[in-house]
C-alpha positions in Angstrom: -80.9 -44.4 -122.3 -78.6 -43.0 -124.9 -79.9 -39.7 -126.8 -79.9 -40.5 -130.8 -78.9 -37.4 -132.8 -79.6 -38.8 -135.9 -82.5 -40.8 -136.9 -81.8 -44.4 -137.4 -83.2 -44.5 -140.8 -80.8 -41.9 -142.1 -77.9 -44.2 -140.3 -79.6 -47.1 -142.1 -79.5 -45.4 -145.4 -75.6 -44.8 -145.4 -73.4 -46.2 -147.9 -70.9 -48.9 -146.4 -68.1 -50.4 -148.2 -66.3 -53.7 -147.0 -63.1 -54.6 -148.1 -61.4 -57.9 -147.1 -59.7 -60.7 -149.4 -61.6 -63.2 -147.7 -65.1 -64.1 -149.3 -66.5 -65.5 -146.3 -65.6 -62.4 -144.2 -67.4 -60.2 -146.7 -70.1 -62.1 -146.5 -70.4 -62.4 -142.9 -70.1 -58.7 -142.9 -73.1 -58.2 -145.5 -75.1 -60.7 -143.4 -74.6 -58.5 -140.4 -75.0 -55.1 -142.1 -78.3 -56.6 -143.5 -79.5 -58.1 -140.2 -79.1 -54.5 -139.1 -81.2 -52.9 -141.8 -78.3 -51.1 -143.9 -79.5 -50.8 -147.1 -76.4 -49.6 -149.2 -73.7 -52.2 -148.8 -70.9 -52.9 -151.1 -68.2 -55.7 -150.5 -65.1 -56.3 -152.3 -62.6 -58.9 -152.0 -60.4 -57.3 -154.6 -58.1 -55.0 -153.0 -56.5 -53.8 -156.1 -59.8 -52.6 -157.0 -60.6 -50.7 -153.5 -59.4 -47.3 -154.4 -61.3 -47.1 -157.7 -64.2 -48.2 -156.1 -63.9 -46.1 -153.0 -63.7 -43.2 -155.4 -66.6 -44.2 -157.3 -69.0 -44.9 -154.1 -67.8 -42.3 -151.7 -69.0 -44.8 -149.0 -69.9 -42.9 -145.7 -68.1 -45.8 -143.8 -65.2 -48.4 -144.8 -64.9 -51.8 -143.4 -61.1 -52.7 -143.9 -58.9 -55.9 -143.5 -55.4 -55.0 -143.0 -54.0 -58.2 -144.3 -54.9 -58.8 -147.9 -52.4 -60.0 -150.8 -51.1 -57.1 -153.7 -52.6 -54.1 -151.8 -52.9 -54.6 -147.9 -55.0 -52.3 -145.9 -52.4 -49.9 -144.5 -51.8 -48.7 -148.2 -55.1 -48.4 -148.7 -55.5 -46.2 -145.6 -52.5 -44.3 -146.9 -54.5 -43.9 -150.3 -57.9 -43.1 -148.9 -56.2 -40.2 -147.0 -54.7 -38.9 -150.3 -58.2 -39.0 -152.1 -60.2 -37.1 -149.5 -60.0 -33.4 -148.8 -58.3 -32.0 -145.8 -61.8 -31.3 -144.0 -63.3 -34.4 -144.9 -64.3 -37.3 -142.3 -64.8 -40.5 -143.7 -64.3 -42.8 -141.4 -62.6 -46.4 -141.8 -63.0 -49.5 -139.2 -60.1 -51.6 -139.5 -61.4 -55.7 -138.7 -58.3 -57.8 -138.5 -57.0 -60.8 -137.1 -53.5 -58.8 -136.9 -53.6 -58.0 -132.9 -50.3 -56.6 -132.7 -49.8 -53.5 -130.9 -47.6 -52.2 -134.2 -50.4 -53.1 -136.5 -53.2 -50.8 -134.4 -51.0 -47.8 -133.9 -49.8 -47.8 -137.6 -53.7 -48.2 -138.6 -54.6 -45.4 -136.3 -51.6 -43.1 -137.5 -52.8 -43.5 -140.8 -56.4 -42.5 -140.5 -58.3 -45.4 -139.1 -61.1 -44.3 -136.7 -61.7 -47.8 -134.8 -59.9 -51.0 -134.7 -61.5 -54.3 -134.1 -59.9 -57.7 -133.5 -60.9 -60.6 -135.4 -62.7 -62.8 -134.3 -65.1 -60.2 -133.1 -68.2 -59.7 -131.3 -71.1 -59.2 -133.8 -73.0 -56.9 -131.6 -69.8 -54.6 -130.6 -69.0 -54.0 -134.2 -72.5 -53.2 -135.3 -72.5 -50.8 -132.4 -69.2 -49.2 -133.4 -70.5 -49.0 -137.1 -73.8 -47.2 -136.1 -71.6 -44.7 -133.9 -68.8 -44.1 -136.4 -71.9 -43.5 -138.8 -73.6 -41.0 -136.6 -70.4 -39.4 -135.9 -70.0 -38.8 -139.9 -73.5 -37.4 -140.2 -73.1 -35.2 -137.5 -69.8 -33.6 -139.1 -71.3 -33.4 -142.3 -74.4 -31.0 -140.5 -71.8 -29.1 -139.2 -70.2 -28.6 -142.2 -73.3 -27.7 -143.9 -73.2 -30.7 -146.5 
C-alpha cells in the first residue's frame, strides 16, 4: 500500500485549470474531476484567454490540450513558463490526440510534467492528476509556502 504524504482533502482542494478547445473534452474532464472529489475546477475552451486565466487563477495544476486554433498548447507552455518564477513548480499535464514522439518531446522540453494521449484511461488520468498535485504540495512545503 502506498504511503500518502499529503492529506487527500488537501489535494482535493487544489485549483485545477483545464484548457481544451473542444467543449465535450472539458466537460469530460470536469466530470472526472468532480467524481474524484475535486472542488476547485475551472474549464476554458478559448485558448486566447488561457494566459490571462492562468495568471488570475494561479492554478495548482493545468490540464492542457496541444492542438487548438489561434493559440496552441505549445505556445501556452512557453507563455506559462515565462510568467512563473524560476523556482516555481506548477505542473502541466498534457492531454492530446497528437501521439507523435515529436509532440511528446517538445511538450516535455517546454515544461510539461506529464503527457497522456487521447483517448485516455480515466483511472490513469485521475492517478496522474493526484500524483502531480501531491508533488506540488510537497514542493510548496519544502519552499516554506
